[in-house]
C-alpha positions in Angstrom: 0.0 0.0 0.0 2.6 2.5 -1.3 4.5 3.8 1.7 1.7 3.2 4.2 1.6 0.3 6.6 -1.7 -0.9 8.0 -1.5 -2.4 11.5 -4.8 -3.8 12.5 -6.1 -3.2 16.0 -9.5 -4.8 15.5 -12.0 -4.3 12.7 -11.7 -1.0 10.8 -10.0 0.8 13.7 -6.3 0.5 13.1 -3.1 2.4 13.6 -2.0 4.0 10.3 1.7 4.8 10.3 3.2 6.8 7.3 6.7 7.0 8.8 8.7 5.0 11.2 9.5 6.3 14.7 12.7 8.2 14.9 13.5 6.2 18.0 11.5 3.3 19.4 12.2 4.5 22.9 9.9 7.0 24.5 9.3 8.4 27.9 5.8 8.0 29.4 4.1 9.6 32.3 0.5 9.1 33.4 -1.9 10.2 36.1 -5.7 9.8 36.1 -7.1 10.5 32.6 -3.9 12.3 31.5 -0.9 10.7 29.9 2.2 12.1 28.2 4.5 10.5 25.6 7.8 12.4 25.1 10.9 11.6 23.1 14.2 11.0 25.0 15.0 14.7 25.1 11.7 15.4 26.9 10.3 17.0 23.7 7.1 16.5 21.8 8.4 16.7 18.2 6.4 17.9 15.3 8.2 15.9 12.6 6.4 12.9 11.1 3.4 11.0 12.2 3.8 10.4 15.9 1.8 9.3 18.9 3.8 11.7 21.1 2.0 14.4 23.0 0.1 15.1 26.2 -3.4 13.7 26.2 -6.4 14.2 28.4 -9.6 12.2 28.2 -8.7 10.8 24.8 -7.6 14.1 23.2 -4.1 15.4 22.5 -3.9 18.8 24.2 -0.2 19.4 23.4 1.1 18.1 20.0 4.3 20.1 20.0 6.7 21.1 22.8 10.3 21.5 21.5 13.2 23.1 23.3 16.0 24.7 21.3 19.1 26.5 22.3 20.2 29.1 19.7 17.8 27.4 17.3 19.3 23.9 17.5 18.4 20.8 19.4 20.5 20.1 22.5 22.5 16.9 22.7 21.1 14.0 24.8 23.2 12.8 27.7 20.7 10.8 29.7 17.0 10.2 30.0 15.0 8.1 32.5 11.7 7.9 34.4 12.1 7.4 38.1 10.3 8.0 41.5 8.1 5.0 40.7 7.2 6.4 37.2 6.2 9.9 38.4 9.3 11.9 37.3 11.0 12.2 34.0 14.5 13.5 34.2 16.7 14.5 31.2 20.3 15.6 31.0 21.2 17.6 27.9 24.1 19.7 26.7 24.9 22.1 23.9 26.5 21.3 20.6 29.0 23.9 19.3 27.0 27.1 19.0 27.8 29.9 16.6 26.1 33.0 18.0 25.5 36.6 16.7 28.7 38.7 16.4 30.9 35.7 15.8 30.8 34.4 19.3 31.2 30.6 19.7 30.0 28.6 22.7 32.0 25.4 22.7 30.6 21.9 22.8 29.4 20.7 26.3 29.9 24.0 28.1 26.2 24.3 29.2 24.4 21.6 31.0 20.6 21.6 30.6 18.6 19.6 33.1 14.9 19.0 32.5 12.5 17.3 35.0 8.8 16.8 34.4 5.9 15.5 36.5 2.4 14.9 35.2 -0.2 15.3 38.0 -3.7 16.6 38.5 -4.4 17.5 34.9 -1.2 19.4 34.4 2.4 18.9 33.4 5.0 20.8 35.5 8.6 21.2 34.3 11.7 22.4 35.9 14.5 23.6 33.6 17.9 24.3 35.0 20.8 25.8 32.9 24.4 25.6 34.3 27.4 27.3 32.6 30.6 25.3 33.1 32.7 27.5 30.9 35.1 30.1 32.2 33.3 33.1 30.7 29.8 34.6 30.6 27.5 33.2 28.0 24.3 34.7 26.5 21.8 32.0 25.7 18.8 32.2 23.4 16.3 29.6 24.6 13.2 28.9 22.6 10.0 26.8 22.9 7.9 25.8 19.9 4.4 24.9 21.2 1.4 23.4 19.4 -2.0 21.9 20.2 -3.9 20.0 17.5 -6.6 18.6 19.8 -6.6 15.4 17.8 -8.8 12.6 19.1 -6.7 9.5 19.9 -8.4 7.8 16.9 -7.2 10.6 14.6 -3.7 10.0 15.9 -4.2 6.3 15.1 -5.0 7.3 11.5 -8.8 7.8 11.3 -9.7 10.6 8.8 -12.6 13.0 9.5 -14.6 14.9 7.0 -15.1 17.8 9.4 -13.3 19.0 12.6 -14.0 21.7 15.1 -12.1 25.0 15.1 -9.0 26.2 16.8 -9.6 29.4 18.7 -7.3 32.4 18.6 -4.4 32.0 21.1 -4.5 34.4 24.1 -1.3 35.7 25.5 -0.4 37.7 28.6 2.9 38.5 30.3 3.6 35.0 31.5 1.1 32.6 29.9 -0.3 31.3 26.7 -3.9 30.0 26.3 -4.6 27.6 23.4 -8.2 26.4 22.8 -10.3 24.2 20.5 -14.1 24.2 20.1 -15.1 20.7 19.0 -18.1 19.6 17.0 -19.4 18.2 20.3 -19.6 21.9 21.5 -17.0 21.2 24.2 -14.2 23.8 24.4 -10.8 22.3 25.3 -8.1 24.4 26.8 -4.3 24.2 27.1 -2.9 26.8 29.5 0.9 27.2 29.5 2.5 29.3 32.1 6.1 30.5 32.4 8.1 31.6 35.5 10.3 33.8 33.3 9.0 36.6 31.1 8.7 35.2 27.5 9.0 37.0 24.2 6.3 35.8 21.8 7.5 35.9 18.2 5.4 36.1 15.0 6.7 32.6 14.1 4.8 31.2 17.1 7.9 30.4 19.0 8.5 31.6 22.5 12.0 33.0 23.4 13.9 33.6 26.6 17.3 35.5 26.7 19.4 34.2 29.6 22.8 35.5 30.7 25.0 33.1 32.7 28.3 33.8 34.3 31.0 31.2 34.8 29.8 28.3 37.0 26.4 30.1 37.4 23.0 28.5 36.9 19.5 29.7 36.1 16.3 27.8 36.9 12.9 28.3 35.3 9.6 26.5 35.3 6.8 25.8 32.9 3.3 24.5 33.7 0.8 23.2 31.1 -2.7 22.6 32.4 -5.5 20.8 30.4 -9.2 21.2 31.0 -12.6 21.9 29.5 -15.4 24.4 30.4 -14.4 28.0 30.9 -10.9 29.5 30.5 -8.9 30.0 33.6 -6.6 32.8 34.4 -3.4 32.5 36.5 -3.7 34.2 39.8 0.0 34.2 40.5 3.3 33.5 38.8 4.4 29.9 38.9 7.4 29.2 41.1 9.6 26.3 42.1 7.3 25.8 45.1 4.5 24.6 42.8 6.8 22.1 41.2 8.2 20.8 44.5 4.8 20.5 46.0 3.5 18.6 43.0 6.5 16.3 42.9 6.2 15.5 46.6 2.4 14.9 46.4 2.8 12.5 43.4 5.6 10.5 45.0 3.8 10.2 48.3 0.5 9.2 46.6 2.2 6.5 44.6 4.1 5.3 47.6 0.8 4.9 49.6 -0.9 3.1 46.7 1.9 0.4 46.8 1.8 -0.2 50.6 -0.7 -3.0 50.3 1.4 -4.8 47.7 3.7 -7.6 48.9 7.3 -6.9 47.9 9.4 -9.3 45.9 13.2 -9.3 45.9 15.3 -12.0 44.2 19.0 -12.9 44.1 19.1 -11.7 40.4 19.3 -7.9 40.0 18.1 -8.0 36.4 15.0 -9.9 37.5 14.5 -7.4 40.2 14.6 -4.6 37.6 11.9 -6.4 35.6 9.7 -6.9 38.7 10.2 -3.3 40.0 9.5 -1.7 36.6 6.4 -3.9 36.1 5.0 -3.1 39.6 5.5 0.6 39.0 3.9 0.3 35.5 0.8 -1.5 36.9 0.3 1.3 39.5 1.0 4.1 37.0 -1.7 2.7 34.6 -4.3 2.5 37.4 -6.8 5.3 37.7 -8.8 5.9 40.8 -12.6 5.7 40.2 -15.4 5.9 42.7 -15.3 2.1 42.8 -11.6 1.8 43.5 -8.6 1.5 41.2 -9.0 0.4 37.6 -5.9 -0.4 35.3 -6.2 1.5 32.0 -5.1 -0.9 29.3 -2.0 0.8 27.8 -0.4 3.9 26.4 -0.9 5.5 24.0 -3.7 3.7 22.2 -5.7 2.2 25.0 -5.4 4.5 28.0 -9.0 3.9 29.0 -10.9 1.2 30.8 -11.1 -2.1 28.9 -13.1 -4.9 30.5 -11.0 -7.9 29.3 -7.7 -6.2 30.0 -8.7 -5.0 33.4 -9.8 -8.4 34.4 -6.7 -10.2 33.2 -4.4 -7.6 34.8 -6.2 -8.0 38.1 -5.9 -11.8 37.9 -2.2 -11.6 37.2 -1.7 -9.2 40.1 -4.1 -10.8 42.5 -1.7 -12.6 44.7 0.4 -9.4 45.0 -2.5 -7.1 46.0 -6.2 -8.1 45.7 -7.4 -4.5 46.0 -6.9 -4.0 42.3 -9.3 -6.9 41.6 -11.8 -5.4 44.0 -11.7 -2.1 42.1 -12.1 -3.9 38.8 -15.0 -6.0 39.9 -16.9 -3.1 41.4 -16.3 -0.9 38.4 -17.4 -3.5 35.9 -20.4 -4.4 37.9 -21.5 -0.8 37.9 -21.2 -0.7 34.1 -22.8 -4.0 33.3 -25.3 -3.8 30.5 -28.9 -3.6 31.5 -30.7 -3.5 28.1 -30.3 -4.5 24.5 -28.6 -1.8 22.4 -27.3 -3.0 18.9 -25.3 0.1 18.4 -23.3 -0.6 21.6 -23.6 -4.4 21.1 -25.0 -4.3 24.6 -27.2 -7.1 26.1 -28.4 -7.6 29.7 -25.6 -9.0 31.8 -22.8 -8.3 29.4 -19.5 -6.7 30.4 -18.2 -3.9 28.3 -15.2 -4.1 25.9 -14.1 -0.4 26.3 -15.1 3.1 27.3 -14.0 6.2 25.6 -14.3 10.0 26.4 -13.0 11.8 23.3 -14.8 13.9 20.7 -15.3 11.1 18.2 -16.9 8.8 20.9 -19.1 11.7 22.1 -20.3 12.4 18.6 -20.8 8.7 17.7 -18.2 8.8 14.9 -16.8 5.7 16.6 -18.9 3.2 18.5 -16.7 3.0 21.6 -18.2 5.5 24.0 -19.4 2.5 26.0 -19.0 -0.5 23.7 -19.8 -4.1 24.6 -18.3 -5.9 21.6 -16.5 -8.5 23.7 -17.6 -12.1 24.1 -15.1 -13.1 26.7 -15.2 -10.3 29.3 -18.4 -11.6 30.8 -17.3 -15.1 31.7 -13.9 -13.7 32.7 -15.6 -11.4 35.2 -17.0 -14.5 37.0 -13.6 -16.1 37.0 -12.1 -13.0 38.6 -14.9 -12.9 41.2 -14.2 -16.5 42.2 -10.4 -16.0 42.3 -10.8 -12.9 44.3 -13.0 -14.7 46.9 -10.5 -17.6 47.0 -7.7 -15.1 47.6 -9.4 -13.0 50.3 -12.5 -14.7 51.7 -14.3 -11.4 51.3 -17.9 -12.6 51.6 -19.4 -9.1 51.8 -18.2 -8.2 48.3 -19.3 -11.6 47.0 -22.8 -11.0 48.3 -22.9 -7.5 46.8 -21.7 -8.9 43.5 -24.0 -11.9 43.3 -26.7 -10.2 41.2 -24.0 -9.1 38.8 -22.7 -12.7 38.5 -26.2 -14.1 38.1 -26.8 -11.7 35.3 -23.5 -12.6 33.7 -24.4 -16.3 33.8 -27.8 -15.5 32.3 -26.0 -13.7 29.4 -23.8 -16.7 28.8 -26.7 -19.1 28.5 -29.2 -16.8 26.6 -27.4 -14.1 24.6 -24.0 -15.7 24.4 -25.1 -19.0 22.8 -26.5 -17.6 19.5 -27.6 -20.9 18.0 -28.3 -23.0 21.0 -25.5 -25.5 20.4 -24.0 -25.1 23.9 -21.1 -22.9 22.8 -20.8 -19.2 23.2 -20.4 -17.4 19.9 -20.2 -13.8 18.7 -21.3 -12.1 15.5 -21.1 -8.3 15.4 -24.5 -6.6 15.3 -23.0 -3.2 14.5 -21.3 -2.9 11.1 -18.9 -0.4 12.6 -18.0 -2.6 15.5 -15.3 -5.3 16.0 -15.5 -8.2 13.6 -13.8 -10.5 16.1 -14.6 -10.3 19.8 -12.0 -12.3 21.6 -8.7 -11.0 22.7 -7.3 -11.4 19.2 -9.7 -8.9 17.7 -7.9 -8.0 14.5 -10.2 -8.6 11.5 -8.0 -11.3 10.1 -7.2 -13.2 13.2 -9.6 -16.2 12.8 -9.1 -18.3 9.7 -9.1 -21.8 8.2 -6.1 -23.9 7.2 -6.1 -22.4 3.7 -6.2 -18.8 5.1 -9.9 -18.4 4.3 -11.5 -16.0 6.9 -13.9 -17.6 9.3 -17.4 -16.1 8.8 -20.7 -16.3 10.6 -21.2 -16.8 14.3 -17.7 -17.7 15.6 -17.2 -19.9 18.6 -13.6 -19.3 19.8 -11.6 -22.0 21.5 -10.6 -20.0 24.6 -14.0 -18.5 25.2 -15.4 -21.9 25.8 -12.7 -22.4 28.3 -13.6 -19.1 30.0 -17.2 -20.2 30.2 -16.1 -23.5 31.7 -14.1 -21.6 34.3 -17.0 -19.3 35.0 -19.4 -22.1 35.7 -16.9 -23.9 37.9 -16.2 -20.7 39.9 -19.9 -19.9 40.1 -20.6 -23.3 41.5 -18.0 -22.8 44.2 -19.4 -19.4 45.0 -23.0 -20.8 45.1 -21.9 -23.3 47.7 -20.4 -20.5 49.8 -23.8 -18.7 49.7 -25.6 -21.9 50.6 -27.1 -22.6 47.2 -26.1 -26.2 46.8 -28.7 -27.1 44.2 -27.6 -24.3 42.0 -24.0 -25.3 42.5 -24.7 -28.9 41.4 -26.5 -27.7 38.3 -23.5 -25.5 37.3 -21.1 -28.3 37.9 -23.1 -30.5 35.6 -23.3 -27.8 32.9 -19.5 -27.3 33.1 -18.8 -31.0 32.8 -21.1 -31.3 29.7 -19.4 -28.3 28.1 -16.0 -29.8 28.7 -17.0 -33.1 27.0 -18.7 -31.3 24.1 -15.7 -29.0 23.6 -13.0 -31.7 23.5 -15.1 -33.6 21.0 -15.7 -30.6 18.7 -12.4 -28.7 18.9 -9.7 -31.3 19.2 -7.5 -31.7 16.0 -5.6 -34.9 16.4 -3.5 -34.4 13.3 -2.2 -31.0 14.8 -2.0 -32.2 18.4 -3.9 -29.1 19.5 -7.4 -27.5 19.5 -8.9 -25.6 16.6 -8.8 -21.9 17.1 -12.6 -21.7 16.5 -15.7 -23.1 14.9 -17.1 -20.9 12.2 -20.8 -20.2 11.5 -21.2 -23.6 9.7 -19.5 -25.4 12.7 -16.4 -26.1 10.6 -13.2 -26.2 12.8 -10.5 -23.7 12.0 -7.7 -26.2 12.1 -4.8 -23.8 12.8 -2.0 -24.1 15.4 -2.3 -21.0 17.7 -1.6 -19.9 21.2 -5.3 -20.1 22.0 -5.0 -23.8 22.9 -2.8 -22.7 25.9 -5.8 -20.9 27.3 -7.7 -24.2 27.2 -5.1 -25.5 29.5 -5.4 -22.5 31.7 -9.1 -22.8 32.1 -9.0 -26.5 32.7 -11.4 -27.3 29.9 -8.8 -29.4 28.0 -9.1 -33.1 28.7 -6.1 -34.3 30.7 -5.3 -36.9 27.9 -4.5 -34.0 25.6 -2.5 -31.8 28.0 0.9 -33.2 27.3 0.5 -33.0 23.5 -0.7 -29.4 23.7 2.3 -28.5 25.8 4.6 -30.1 23.3 2.9 -28.3 20.4 3.1 -24.9 22.1 6.8 -25.3 22.9 7.8 -26.8 19.5 9.9 -24.6 17.2 7.0 -23.6 15.0 5.2 -22.1 17.9 8.0 -21.1 20.3 10.2 -18.4 19.0 12.7 -18.5 21.8 11.2 -15.2 23.1 7.8 -16.8 23.9 4.9 -18.6 22.3 3.7 -17.1 19.1 0.1 -16.2 18.6 0.1 -18.3 15.3 2.6 -21.0 14.5 5.1 -20.6 11.8 3.9 -22.4 8.6 0.2 -21.5 9.0 -1.5 -19.8 6.1 -1.6 -16.3 7.7 1.5 -16.5 9.7 3.4 -13.3 9.8 5.8 -12.6 12.7 5.3 -8.8 12.2 1.5 -9.0 12.4 -0.5 -7.9 15.4 -2.2 -11.2 16.2 -0.9 -13.7 13.5 2.6 -14.6 14.6 3.7 -12.1 17.2 4.5 -12.8 20.9 2.3 -11.3 23.7 3.6 -11.4 27.3 0.1 -11.7 28.8 -0.8 -14.6 26.5 2.4 -16.4 27.5 1.7 -15.8 31.2 -1.7 -17.4 30.9 -0.2 -20.3 28.9 2.5 -20.8 31.5 -0.1 -21.0 34.3 -2.0 -23.5 32.2 1.1 -25.6 31.8 1.8 -25.4 35.5 -1.7 -26.5 36.4 -1.3 -29.4 34.0 1.9 -30.5 35.8 4.3 -29.1 33.2 6.3 -26.8 35.4 9.5 -27.1 33.3 7.7 -25.8 30.3 6.2 -23.0 32.4 9.7 -22.1 33.6 10.9 -22.1 30.0 8.3 -19.5 29.1 9.1 -17.3 32.1 12.8 -17.5 31.2 12.1 -16.4 27.6 10.2 -13.4 28.7 12.8 -12.5 31.4 15.5 -12.7 28.7 13.4 -10.4 26.5 13.0 -7.9 29.3 16.8 -7.6 29.6 16.9 -6.2 26.0 14.0 -3.8 26.6 14.4 -0.1 27.4 13.8 0.4 31.2 13.3 -3.4 31.4 9.7 -2.8 30.3 7.9 -5.5 28.3 5.7 -4.0 25.6 2.2 -5.0 24.7 3.8 -7.4 22.1 6.9 -7.9 20.0 7.6 -9.7 16.7 7.7 -13.4 16.5 11.0 -13.9 14.6 13.1 -16.8 15.8 15.6 -15.9 18.5 19.0 -15.2 17.0 22.3 -15.3 18.9 23.5 -12.0 20.5 20.3 -10.2 19.5 17.2 -9.1 21.4 13.5 -9.5 20.3 12.4 -7.5 17.3 10.2 -4.6 18.3 6.6 -4.2 17.1 6.6 -0.5 16.1 3.2 0.5 17.3 2.9 -1.6 20.5 1.7 0.1 23.6 4.5 0.7 26.1 3.6 0.2 28.9 0.6 -2.2 28.7 -1.1 -3.3 31.9 -1.5 -7.0 31.3 2.1 -7.2 29.9 3.4 -5.4 33.0 1.5 -7.8 35.3 2.7 -10.9 33.4 5.8 -11.4 35.5 3.7 -11.8 38.7 1.5 -14.5 37.1 4.6 -16.3 35.8 6.1 -16.4 39.3 2.8 -17.6 40.7 2.7 -20.4 38.1 6.2 -21.6 38.9 5.8 -21.4 42.6 2.3 -22.9 42.6 0.9 -20.2 44.9 -2.8 -20.7 45.9 -5.0 -19.3 48.6 -7.9 -20.2 50.8 -8.7 -16.7 52.0 -11.7 -17.7 54.1 -9.5 -20.2 56.1 -6.4 -18.0 56.1 -4.3 -20.6 54.2 -1.4 -20.0 51.8 -0.1 -23.0 49.8 2.9 -23.6 47.5 2.1 -26.5 45.2 5.3 -28.2 43.8 7.3 -24.9 43.7 10.1 -24.7 41.2 12.7 -22.0 40.4 15.0 -21.6 37.4 18.7 -21.7 37.7 19.1 -17.9 37.7 16.9 -17.4 40.8 18.6 -18.8 43.8 16.5 -16.9 46.4 13.3 -15.0 46.5 12.1 -13.0 49.4 8.4 -12.2 49.6 7.5 -9.7 52.3 4.2 -8.3 53.6 2.1 -11.0 51.9 -1.3 -10.6 53.4 -4.5 -12.6 53.9 -7.0 -10.5 55.7 -5.4 -9.1 58.8 -2.6 -11.6 58.8 0.8 -11.1 57.1 3.9 -13.2 56.4 7.5 -12.7 55.2 9.0 -15.7 53.3 12.3 -16.8 52.0 12.2 -19.2 49.1 15.5 -21.0 48.3 16.2 -23.2 45.3 18.0 -26.5 46.1 19.1 -29.3 43.8 15.8 -31.1 43.9 13.3 -28.7 45.3 12.5 -25.3 46.7 12.7 -24.7 50.4 10.3 -22.2 52.0 11.2 -20.5 55.3 8.9 -18.3 57.3 10.9 -15.2 58.4 8.0 -13.4 60.1 4.3 -14.0 60.7 1.7 -11.8 62.2 -1.9 -12.9 62.7 -3.6 -16.2 61.9 -2.2 -17.6 58.7 -1.2 -21.2 57.8 1.6 -21.7 55.2 2.0 -25.1 53.6 4.1 -26.7 50.9 3.2 -29.6 48.6 6.3 -31.3 47.1 
């Protein structure tokens, strides 16, 4: 398609990239409904098609923010995000500068330090200039600002016939107000304030003239606020105090949010870096709602609530801190569909796919304002509720959620089974909605052996497993609530589904399950990672488990960096595709748990090792949403997928689920029991310390040590009533 690359993200809504990223490394900050994507210099460049900018509620409020010294870009020395993902710091210096009057400022004479914090709907920046030369220098500093107010779907590539209008900028002595009136009649404002007095040029650039003596420094501050409604005026000049107060508040808030987490420290520093970055990413992506914290799916494309992503992230993180699962359950229950709405693909009892707040969603130009086009989020909600109760014994929340779970079960049986054959299917009722409604929701992700797309009502392999899990969990919860007859009925339904599934989906010649049945009930006989989810859910018959494990870890499926979504050699295999040959960390974490539950711990450890190795090659030790499925080559890292979200919530939480799989961690929260079932550790992890692991009011610190034949578990400290046991 000439110089354009189409990267599908489900149905007609894709990321359109017309130029490659200048650098695949970016620096990301997030708080609440705001997020920022900068380049390594801390800039938002205007060159090329880019996802960089500062966004608020699905709209880009700053599309350009470029710092120049004497008109040229400073040289990068260092760039990182620290303070648990709340602070971006950048060290820059000057190239050789040729100034007016023939003056020359030599290379690396001026140090430029930038620090940014995004908090409370504003981005605050400290800029400090230090002159290390032996003479006074006159510096011309400039900022180029721009605000395109593009909806995130416009940034992804969607074209619009009409847009709103940019309002005339308003300037005063120390601020600049940019605004956009959308077609939704909402006025969006970007208010930039400066501590130093700027000079506004006709070019649109903002200039500052700074004189610095030898060894002298000068500090200045910028603040960019984002909001809707009425324009605000600054009541006082911004100072370092505002920056310091914001920085302290952000760090303390994040610190408090992590207090309930158990902490994990291993004998491998690189593994610790992966864990620490992942934990910080999970918390950064969480947004506080009236129901508790909810993890937004990923930056930049999915920084909003997604039902499926929120559930799986909460499951992966559950043993570390169950409060996240509590927030997800309550939020999704509050937004459960109550009526039939074909435009939203909503039906009573159904759990939403995603919620959007931008202009396109408000106007209905995209169907995602509150969109229910997901066939798997509803059974997964029941699985999370059961796992949460097992982890915590929180009967009060279970009782409050029970009507939600009953409605979800009713959706599975009535609306989910479109043709009455006992399988849950999907078929989009909105021509603008998602064609495929499992986690692989690209429009080409479900196909037959010859590459022919599956059509009609599609019954996905893994969704049947999720329904099986849901009915088993609902049976357990029914017994907790004293509904034994209901529990027995659900157990029988789950058993019947399991028998029916194995008969219809098993492909003996492939040693795996078909990815789906199409509308004519023809199996899509393709080797995919979906079969690993059947192990995870327990729907796979035990007689097939070993063969499935062998297939998933065979060279056609296992790249060396993880299990591919589609095996090499299949008709639509493409290691650079979104869902047809790439490697997804969360997918691999679920597969590893499935293998561990099937008694294949060595294979589970192999998957964990492959993702750990991948993390050592990633910037900031941060696993992205996905990476390419090319075979592992010596002395090279994984091949980056250029439009992946970084960070992504369920990718960040994957390491915790991988550890849980290998250690066999299970809970009986109601009885205060913690169990390790046949724990194993790879050779590069000699010790693991787990501290502040809580069940109710009880807490324990543990040391796990790998020996030649097993893993020893030592209780270092215990407070309250908790029983720790090990099955070897």
